[in-house]
C-alpha positions as CSV (number, residue, x, y, z in Angstrom):
1,M,184.9,29.1,100.8
2,P,184.4,28.9,104.6
3,V,183.5,32.0,106.4
4,S,185.5,33.0,109.5
5,P,183.7,33.4,112.8
6,S,184.6,37.1,112.9
7,A,183.1,37.7,109.5
8,A,180.0,35.7,110.4
9,R,179.6,37.9,113.5
10,R,180.0,41.1,111.5
11,R,177.4,39.9,109.0
12,A,175.0,38.9,111.8
13,A,175.5,42.3,113.5
14,G,174.9,44.1,110.1
15,L,171.7,42.1,109.6
16,L,170.3,42.8,113.0
17,Q,171.2,46.5,112.6
18,W,169.3,46.5,109.4
19,L,166.3,44.8,111.0
20,G,166.2,47.3,113.8
21,L,163.8,47.0,116.8
22,P,160.6,46.4,114.6
23,G,162.5,43.8,112.7
24,V,163.7,42.0,115.8
25,V,160.2,41.8,117.2
26,L,158.8,40.6,113.9
27,L,161.6,37.9,113.8
28,A,160.6,36.8,117.3
29,A,157.0,36.5,116.3
30,L,158.0,34.6,113.2
31,L,160.1,32.1,115.2
32,C,157.2,31.6,117.6
33,D,154.8,30.9,114.7
34,L,157.2,28.5,113.1
35,A,157.6,26.5,116.3
36,I,153.8,26.3,116.9
37,V,153.1,25.4,113.3
38,A,155.9,22.8,113.1
39,K,154.6,21.1,116.3
40,A,151.0,21.2,115.1
41,S,151.9,19.7,111.7
42,I,153.2,16.5,113.3
43,D,150.6,16.0,116.1
44,S,147.9,13.4,116.0
45,L,145.1,15.9,115.2
46,G,144.1,16.2,111.6
47,T,146.1,15.4,108.5
48,P,149.8,15.3,109.1
49,G,151.5,18.3,107.6
50,I,148.3,20.2,106.8
51,D,149.1,23.0,109.2
52,L,152.1,23.9,107.1
53,L,149.6,25.7,104.8
54,L,149.6,28.5,107.3
55,L,153.2,29.3,106.4
56,P,152.7,31.1,103.0
57,G,150.5,33.7,104.6
58,I,152.8,34.1,107.6
59,L,155.9,34.5,105.4
60,G,154.2,36.7,102.8
61,L,152.9,39.2,105.4
62,S,156.3,39.2,107.2
63,A,158.0,40.1,103.9
64,C,155.5,42.9,103.3
65,A,156.3,44.3,106.8
66,L,160.0,44.5,105.8
67,W,159.1,46.0,102.4
68,A,156.9,48.7,104.1
69,R,160.0,50.4,105.4
70,T,160.7,51.8,101.9
71,Q,157.4,51.4,100.1
72,P,154.7,51.5,102.8
73,V,151.6,52.0,100.6
74,T,152.5,49.4,98.0
75,A,153.4,46.9,100.8
76,A,150.2,47.6,102.6
77,W,147.9,46.8,99.7
78,T,150.0,43.8,98.9
79,A,149.7,42.6,102.5
80,A,145.9,43.0,102.3
81,V,145.9,40.7,99.2
82,V,148.2,38.2,100.9
83,L,146.0,38.1,104.0
84,V,142.9,37.4,101.9
85,A,144.7,34.9,99.7
86,G,146.0,33.1,102.8
87,T,142.5,33.0,104.2
88,V,141.2,31.3,101.0
89,L,144.0,28.8,101.1
90,I,143.3,27.9,104.8
91,R,139.5,27.7,104.3
92,A,139.8,25.6,101.2
93,N,142.0,23.0,102.9
94,A,140.1,23.1,106.3
95,V,143.2,24.1,108.2
96,S,142.7,25.1,111.8
97,A,144.2,28.6,112.3
98,Y,145.2,29.0,116.0
99,T,144.2,32.0,117.9
100,T,146.6,34.6,119.5
101,L,146.0,38.3,120.1
102,L,143.3,38.2,117.5
103,P,141.1,35.2,116.6
104,N,142.5,33.1,113.8
105,I,145.4,35.5,113.2
106,T,149.0,34.3,114.0
107,F,151.6,36.3,115.9
108,A,153.7,37.1,112.9
109,E,150.6,38.2,110.9
110,T,149.5,40.5,113.8
111,V,152.9,42.1,114.3
112,A,153.5,42.5,110.6
113,G,150.1,44.1,110.1
114,L,150.7,46.6,113.0
115,E,154.1,47.5,111.7
116,I,152.8,48.1,108.2
117,V,150.1,50.4,109.6
118,Y,152.7,52.3,111.6
119,F,154.9,52.9,108.5
120,C,152.0,53.9,106.4
121,V,150.6,56.4,108.9
122,R,154.1,57.8,109.5
123,A,155.2,58.2,105.9
124,A,152.1,58.3,103.5
125,S,149.8,61.2,102.9
126,S,146.7,61.5,105.2
127,G,144.2,60.2,102.6
128,M,146.4,57.3,101.5
129,A,147.3,56.3,105.0
130,F,143.6,56.2,105.9
131,A,142.7,54.1,102.8
132,T,145.5,51.6,103.3
133,T,144.7,51.2,107.0
134,A,141.1,50.6,106.2
135,A,142.1,48.0,103.6
136,L,144.2,46.2,106.1
137,V,141.5,46.3,108.8
138,T,139.0,44.9,106.3
139,A,141.3,42.2,105.2
140,T,141.9,41.3,108.8
141,L,138.2,41.0,109.6
142,V,137.8,38.8,106.5
143,A,140.5,36.6,107.8
144,V,139.1,36.4,111.3
145,A,135.6,35.5,110.0
146,G,136.7,33.5,106.9
147,R,139.2,31.1,108.5
148,D,136.6,29.7,110.9
149,G,133.2,28.8,109.3
150,A,131.6,28.6,112.8
151,M,132.6,32.2,113.7
152,T,129.5,34.3,114.6
153,F,129.1,38.0,115.1
154,R,129.2,37.6,118.8
155,D,132.4,35.7,118.6
156,M,133.9,38.6,116.6
157,L,133.2,41.2,119.2
158,P,136.5,40.4,121.1
159,A,138.3,40.8,117.8
160,F,136.8,44.2,117.3
161,A,137.8,45.4,120.8
162,G,141.3,43.9,120.7
163,G,142.0,45.1,117.2
164,L,140.8,48.6,118.0
165,I,143.1,48.7,121.1
166,L,146.1,47.5,119.0
167,L,145.3,50.0,116.2
168,V,145.2,52.9,118.6
169,L,148.5,51.8,120.2
170,V,150.2,51.9,116.8
171,V,148.5,54.9,115.2
172,V,149.1,57.4,118.0
173,P,152.9,57.2,118.1
174,A,153.0,57.1,114.3
175,L,151.0,60.4,114.2
176,Q,153.3,61.9,116.8
177,Y,156.3,61.0,114.6
178,R,154.5,62.4,111.6
179,R,154.1,65.8,113.3
180,G,157.8,65.8,114.2
181,D,157.3,65.2,118.0
182,G,158.9,61.8,117.7
183,G,161.9,62.8,115.7
184,A,164.1,63.1,118.7
185,R,164.5,59.8,120.3
186,S,163.5,59.6,124.0
187,A,165.7,57.9,126.5
188,L,163.5,54.9,126.5
189,A,163.5,54.5,122.8
190,T,167.2,54.8,122.6
191,L,167.5,52.2,125.4
192,L,165.3,49.8,123.6
193,R,167.2,50.4,120.3
194,K,170.5,49.5,122.0
195,Q,169.0,46.5,123.8
196,W,167.6,44.8,120.7
197,L,168.6,41.3,121.8
198,L,166.9,41.6,125.2
199,V,163.7,43.0,123.6
200,G,163.7,40.2,121.0
201,V,164.1,37.5,123.6
202,L,161.3,39.0,125.8
203,A,159.0,39.4,122.8
204,L,159.6,35.7,121.8
205,T,158.7,34.4,125.3
206,L,155.7,36.7,125.5
207,F,154.4,35.3,122.3
208,F,154.7,31.8,123.6
209,D,153.1,32.7,126.9
210,T,150.2,34.4,125.0
211,Y,149.6,31.2,123.1
212,S,149.7,29.2,126.4
213,S,147.4,31.6,128.2
214,A,144.8,31.1,125.5
215,A,144.0,27.7,127.0
216,A,142.6,29.4,130.0
217,G,140.3,31.7,128.0
218,W,139.7,35.2,129.5
219,G,141.1,34.0,132.8
220,G,144.5,33.7,131.2
221,S,144.5,37.5,130.6
222,L,145.4,38.0,134.2
223,V,148.4,35.8,134.0
224,L,149.4,37.4,130.7
225,L,149.1,40.8,132.3
226,T,151.5,39.9,135.1
227,T,153.8,38.3,132.5
228,A,153.9,41.5,130.5
229,A,154.6,43.5,133.7
230,A,157.6,41.3,134.3
231,A,159.0,42.1,130.9
232,V,158.5,45.8,131.5
233,T,160.2,45.5,134.8
234,V,163.3,44.0,133.0
235,V,163.5,47.2,130.9
236,F,163.3,49.3,134.0
237,A,166.0,47.2,135.7
238,L,168.4,48.1,132.9
239,R,168.7,51.6,134.4
240,K,168.0,50.7,138.1
241,P,168.8,47.0,138.7
242,F,168.2,47.0,142.5
243,A,164.8,48.8,142.3
244,G,163.9,46.7,139.3
245,A,164.6,43.5,141.3
246,L,162.3,44.6,144.1
247,A,159.6,45.4,141.6
248,L,160.1,42.1,139.8
249,A,159.7,40.2,143.1
250,A,156.3,41.8,143.6
251,V,155.3,41.1,140.0
252,L,156.4,37.4,140.4
253,A,154.4,37.1,143.6
254,L,151.3,38.4,141.8
255,C,152.0,36.1,138.9
256,A,152.2,33.0,141.1
257,I,148.9,34.0,142.8
258,S,147.2,34.5,139.4
259,V,148.4,31.1,138.2
260,A,147.1,29.4,141.4
261,M,143.7,31.1,141.1
262,L,143.2,29.6,137.6
263,S,144.1,26.0,137.3
264,R,147.0,23.8,138.1
265,A,146.5,22.1,134.7
266,L,148.0,25.1,132.9
267,P,151.2,24.4,131.0
268,F,153.1,26.9,133.3
269,N,153.4,24.0,135.8
270,D,156.0,22.5,133.6
271,I,158.5,25.2,134.5
272,G,157.8,25.7,138.2
273,G,154.3,27.3,138.0
274,F,155.6,30.4,136.2
275,P,155.2,31.6,132.6
276,M,158.3,31.5,130.5
277,T,158.7,35.3,130.4
278,A,158.7,35.4,134.2
279,V,161.5,32.9,134.3
280,V,163.6,34.6,131.7
281,S,162.9,38.0,133.4
282,G,164.2,36.6,136.7
283,M,167.4,35.4,135.0
284,M,168.0,38.7,133.2
285,V,167.5,40.8,136.4
286,S,169.8,38.5,138.3
287,A,172.5,39.0,135.7
288,F,171.9,42.8,135.9
289,L,172.3,42.7,139.7
290,V,175.6,40.8,139.5
291,R,176.9,43.1,136.8
292,H,176.0,46.5,138.2
293,V,175.2,46.3,141.9
294,Q,177.5,45.9,144.8
295,P,177.9,42.3,145.9
296,G,176.1,42.6,149.2
297,R,173.0,44.3,147.8
298,A,173.0,41.9,144.8
299,V,173.1,38.8,147.0
300,G,170.1,40.2,149.1
301,A,168.0,41.0,146.0
302,I,168.8,37.6,144.3
303,A,167.9,35.8,147.6
304,L,164.5,37.7,147.6
305,L,163.8,36.7,144.0
306,S,164.7,33.1,144.7
307,T,162.5,33.0,147.8
308,V,159.5,34.3,145.8
309,V,160.1,31.9,143.0
310,G,160.5,29.0,145.4
311,L,157.3,29.7,147.3
312,G,155.4,30.2,144.0
313,A,156.7,26.8,142.7
314,V,155.6,25.1,145.9
315,V,152.1,26.6,145.8
316,N,151.5,25.8,142.1
317,V,153.2,22.4,141.9
318,Y,152.4,21.1,145.3
319,P,150.2,18.1,144.1
320,H,153.2,16.9,142.2
321,V,155.7,16.7,145.0
322,D,158.0,14.4,143.0
323,L,158.6,17.3,140.5
324,L,159.8,19.7,143.2
325,Q,163.2,18.1,143.5
326,S,163.9,18.2,139.8
327,M,162.6,21.8,139.6
328,A,164.9,22.8,142.5
329,V,167.9,21.5,140.6
330,G,166.8,23.3,137.4
331,A,166.3,26.5,139.3
332,V,169.8,26.3,140.8
333,L,171.2,25.6,137.3
334,L,169.4,28.6,135.8
335,L,170.5,30.9,138.7
336,G,174.1,29.7,138.2
337,I,173.9,30.5,134.5
338,S,172.5,34.0,135.3
339,V,175.3,34.7,137.9
340,A,178.0,33.4,135.5
341,I,176.7,35.7,132.7
342,G,176.6,38.7,135.2
343,L,180.2,38.0,136.3
344,Y,181.4,37.8,132.7
345,L,179.7,41.1,131.8
346,R,181.1,42.7,134.9
347,A,184.6,41.7,134.0
348,R,184.1,43.0,130.4
349,D,182.8,46.3,131.7
350,S,185.9,46.7,133.9
351,E,188.2,45.9,130.9
352,R,186.2,48.3,128.7
353,T,186.4,51.1,131.3
354,Q,190.2,50.7,131.6
355,A,190.5,50.7,127.8
356,V,188.4,53.8,127.4
357,E,190.3,55.6,130.1
358,A,193.6,54.7,128.4
359,A,192.3,55.8,125.0
360,V,191.0,59.1,126.4
361,S,194.3,59.8,128.1
362,E,196.1,59.0,124.8
363,A,193.8,61.3,122.9
364,Q,194.4,64.1,125.3
365,T,198.2,63.6,125.2
366,A,198.1,63.5,121.4
367,E,196.2,66.8,121.3
368,R,198.8,68.3,123.7
369,M,201.5,67.2,121.3
370,A,199.8,68.9,118.4
371,L,199.5,72.1,120.6
372,A,203.2,71.8,121.3
373,R,204.0,71.8,117.6
374,E,201.8,74.8,117.0
375,L,203.4,76.5,120.0
376,H,206.8,76.0,118.2
377,D,205.5,77.5,115.0
378,V,203.8,80.5,116.6
379,V,206.7,81.4,118.9
380,A,209.3,80.9,116.1
381,H,207.3,83.4,114.0
382,H,207.3,86.0,116.8
383,V,210.9,85.4,117.8
384,T,212.1,85.7,114.2
385,G,210.4,89.1,114.1
386,I,212.1,90.2,117.3
387,V,215.5,89.2,116.0
388,V,215.0,91.0,112.7
389,Q,213.9,94.2,114.5
390,A,216.8,94.0,116.8
391,Q,219.3,93.6,114.0
392,A,217.8,96.5,112.0
393,A,217.9,98.7,115.1
394,R,221.6,97.9,115.7
395,M,222.5,98.7,112.1
396,L,220.6,102.0,112.0
397,A,221.3,103.2,115.5
398,E,224.4,105.2,114.6
399,R,222.6,107.0,111.7
400,D,219.3,107.8,113.4
401,P,218.9,107.1,117.1
402,R,215.1,107.7,116.8
403,V,214.8,104.4,114.9
404,V,215.9,102.5,118.0
405,V,212.8,103.9,119.9
406,D,210.4,102.6,117.1
407,A,212.2,99.3,116.9
408,L,212.0,98.8,120.7
409,G,208.3,99.4,120.5
410,Q,207.9,96.8,117.8
411,I,210.1,94.4,119.7
412,E,208.0,94.8,122.8
413,H,204.8,94.2,120.9
414,A,206.2,91.1,119.2
415,G,207.5,89.8,122.6
416,T,204.2,90.4,124.3
417,D,202.4,88.5,121.5
418,A,204.8,85.6,121.8
419,L,204.4,85.5,125.6
420,A,200.6,85.6,125.3
421,A,200.6,82.8,122.8
422,M,202.9,80.7,125.0
423,R,200.7,81.2,128.0
424,R,197.6,80.3,126.0
425,L,199.0,77.1,124.7
426,V,200.0,74.1,126.7
427,R,203.6,73.5,127.7
428,S,204.4,70.1,126.4
429,M,206.9,67.9,124.6
430,R,207.0,67.7,120.8
431,G,205.6,64.3,119.5
432,D,204.0,62.6,116.5
433,A,200.8,63.8,114.8
434,P,197.7,63.0,116.8
435,A,195.0,60.6,115.6
436,G,192.6,62.4,113.2
437,S,195.1,65.0,112.0
438,S,195.6,65.5,108.3
439,E,197.3,67.8,105.8
440,F,194.9,70.6,106.7
441,S,196.0,70.7,110.4
442,E,199.7,69.7,109.8
443,Q,200.2,72.2,106.9
444,A,198.0,75.0,108.1
445,T,198.9,78.5,106.9
446,T,198.5,81.8,108.7
447,D,195.3,82.5,106.7
448,L,192.3,80.8,108.4
449,D,189.9,81.9,105.7
450,A,192.0,80.2,103.0
451,D,192.5,77.1,105.1
452,L,188.8,76.7,105.9
453,R,187.8,77.2,102.2
454,R,190.5,74.6,101.1
455,L,189.2,72.2,103.7
456,V,185.6,72.5,102.6
457,D,186.5,72.5,98.8
458,A,188.4,69.2,99.3
459,G,185.2,67.5,100.3
460,N,187.0,64.6,102.0
461,H,184.0,64.1,104.4
462,G,181.7,63.4,101.5
463,V,178.8,65.8,102.4
464,A,178.0,69.0,100.6
465,T,179.0,71.9,102.9
466,E,178.0,75.5,103.2
467,L,180.6,77.9,104.6
468,D,179.8,81.2,106.4
469,L,182.9,83.2,107.5
470,D,183.3,86.5,109.3
471,L,186.8,86.6,110.7
472,P,188.5,89.4,112.5
473,P,191.6,90.9,110.9
474,D,194.1,90.2,113.8
475,L,193.2,86.6,114.6
476,P,195.7,85.0,117.1
477,Q,197.4,82.1,115.4
478,E,196.7,79.6,118.2
479,V,193.0,80.4,117.9
480,A,193.1,80.1,114.1
481,R,194.8,76.7,114.2
482,S,192.4,75.4,116.9
483,A,189.4,76.6,114.9
484,L,190.7,74.8,111.8
485,R,191.2,71.6,113.8
486,I,187.7,71.8,115.4
487,V,186.0,72.3,112.0
488,Q,188.1,69.5,110.4
489,E,187.3,67.0,113.2
490,S,183.6,68.0,113.1
491,L,183.3,67.5,109.4
492,T,185.1,64.2,109.6
493,N,182.6,63.0,112.2
494,V,179.8,64.1,109.8
495,G,181.2,61.9,107.1
496,K,181.7,58.9,109.4
497,H,178.7,59.0,111.7
498,A,175.9,61.3,110.5
499,A,173.6,58.6,108.9
500,G,171.6,60.0,106.0
501,A,173.3,63.5,106.1
502,T,173.0,65.4,102.8
503,R,174.2,68.8,103.8
504,A,176.5,70.4,106.4
505,R,176.9,74.0,107.4
506,V,180.0,75.6,108.9
507,S,179.9,79.1,110.5
508,V,183.0,80.8,111.9
509,R,182.6,84.4,113.0
510,A,183.7,86.8,115.8
511,V,181.0,87.6,118.4
512,G,180.9,89.9,121.4
513,T,182.5,93.3,122.0
514,G,183.7,93.5,125.6
515,E,185.2,90.1,125.6
516,P,185.3,89.0,121.9
517,E,185.1,85.3,121.0
518,L,185.4,83.3,117.9
519,H,182.2,81.3,117.5
520,I,182.5,78.1,115.6
521,R,179.3,76.2,114.6
522,V,179.2,73.0,112.5
523,S,175.8,71.3,111.9
524,D,174.3,68.7,109.6
525,D,170.9,67.2,108.7
526,G,171.7,63.6,109.5
527,D,170.2,61.2,112.1
528,P,171.0,62.6,115.6
529,G,170.5,59.2,117.2
530,A,173.2,57.5,115.0
531,Q,175.6,60.4,115.5
532,G,174.9,60.5,119.2
533,A,175.7,56.9,119.6
534,S,179.1,57.6,118.2
535,A,179.7,61.0,119.7
536,I,183.2,59.8,120.7
537,P,184.3,57.7,117.7
538,G,187.3,55.3,117.5
539,G,189.7,58.3,117.1
540,Y,188.3,60.1,120.2
541,G,188.1,63.3,118.2
542,L,185.6,64.9,120.5
543,V,187.9,64.3,123.4
544,G,190.7,66.0,121.5
545,M,188.5,69.0,120.6
546,R,187.4,69.4,124.2
547,E,191.0,69.2,125.4
548,R,192.1,71.9,122.9
549,V,189.2,74.2,123.8
550,D,189.7,73.8,127.6
551,L,193.4,74.7,127.2
552,L,192.4,77.9,125.4
553,R,189.8,78.7,128.1
554,G,186.9,78.3,125.7
555,R,183.6,76.4,125.7
556,L,182.5,73.4,123.6
557,A,179.0,71.9,123.2
558,A,178.1,68.9,121.1
559,G,174.7,67.2,120.7
560,P,171.5,66.9,118.7
561,G,170.6,70.2,117.0
562,P,167.3,72.1,117.6
563,D,166.3,71.5,113.9
564,G,167.5,67.9,113.8
565,G,170.9,66.5,112.9
566,W,174.1,67.0,115.0
567,L,175.5,70.3,116.2
568,V,179.0,71.2,117.4
569,E,179.6,74.7,118.8
570,A,182.8,76.2,120.2
571,W,183.6,79.6,121.6
572,L,187.3,80.6,121.7
573,P,188.3,83.8,123.5
574,L,190.2,86.2,121.2
575,A,191.6,88.5,124.0
576,G,193.0,85.6,126.1
577,D,195.2,86.7,129.0
578,E,197.1,89.4,127.1
579,A,196.1,92.1,129.5
580,G,197.3,90.1,132.4
581,D,200.5,89.2,130.6
582,K,201.3,92.9,130.0
583,T,200.8,93.8,133.7
584,Q,203.1,91.0,134.7
């Protein structure tokens, strides 16, 4: 049965979401290894196809890295065995293992090993994390020395230094996360998590450039350093495209100079004298400029980048003048693709902004309609009491005139309550039920305590919930209904968006004495990053809550809680403008 394009996109998006940022980087390293091994297996050096024996170790270690997310210790020991077994297979068949960040260790094996160490240090006990890390380091040293029989101790010194640096770069953030300092995602981490495709493409090109730089020995490190700086500049340009473009122009100039200082025989000459990552970075930043920056400034920044790239190409490809014309055509084509992508994304941003504004306006209108229905119920309740009191006073006036005085006082009190409720709620037209409403908001009673307990006992949000109530005796109905709606919408969001939440807590109590307020607090123990990304879900419930709270002259706060999870707090005034209404 054929799969529809939309279903295929959903499956692909689900797979990439499951992989996450570590998985995307690992996938980029794996693709790079496959391309290098496939090319080596059909070249004229050695036995055809012999290089494919590198794949079992590469694929096995990559699988262990994915397994380490759930079983880090078991996956780490399995990875050590796989690494040693792959080394035995390579040595027994005299396969040449190419060198990348570490001698005789491929990109995917390096990335997989680092990710396994990260997951072990982050999740395992201290002793077990140390033991598994030591086992992986030992297996890596065995692979470095065992895959090349001519490897000497002096040759292994760079492996010691490079491996130590990589190990520190992984263990330090894992320890911070272990202590709880990394629990709340930083702005940079959130940005990288959302831009997984960009990070994956940059990682893939960096792996290829690392392999190409190895041909120049230690001198290639300078080129690789400027290449890595170009990739970092792209991440910076996500937030500040114009400043990022200026920084990238400087980095590209340094990159061109470093390539010229080495040798014109480097493979970078095939693409205009620049590494692949530098070319891709220039395309990405150009697209960012077209998408986010005003046309005048975008044109100036793109012209600067084009000038730097053109001068760098002339300097590094000058002996091959016949190539300059074809390179110029290719550069114009790549620039045209970047501008076209930027224009497309700019148009989509405009459409999305209009759609969001329309949806927010619709959510606000829907909430006002709900308030109008509640206004009808509250006012009808008070007016009915006024009518009953007036009828009773008229019937009893002839028998006992003093009853009229008491009735007039009750009528005045009921009328004042009705006016206060009307002024505290929005004047609007009656309409259909707003998105996100349910039987609890549409069939609310006059007892907020019972309504909240019924809402929690129903458990429609799917998360065990603790309830803490301390309600005042004379709670205004408009405040009670708004409190019920805020709790209902918050619990709905917990069920929909709080990834990994196992428990929620609802607290509704009166606070303050001079100006009393009803304090509503709904928290959960889920993933604040996942909840924060969907703070305004498809139904725009948070927009509706904020609209309701603003109309009641209250305050609303929503965001990651101090103890983790997501926290929604609201303060609704209990006194309102009643004093002012009486004086009027």
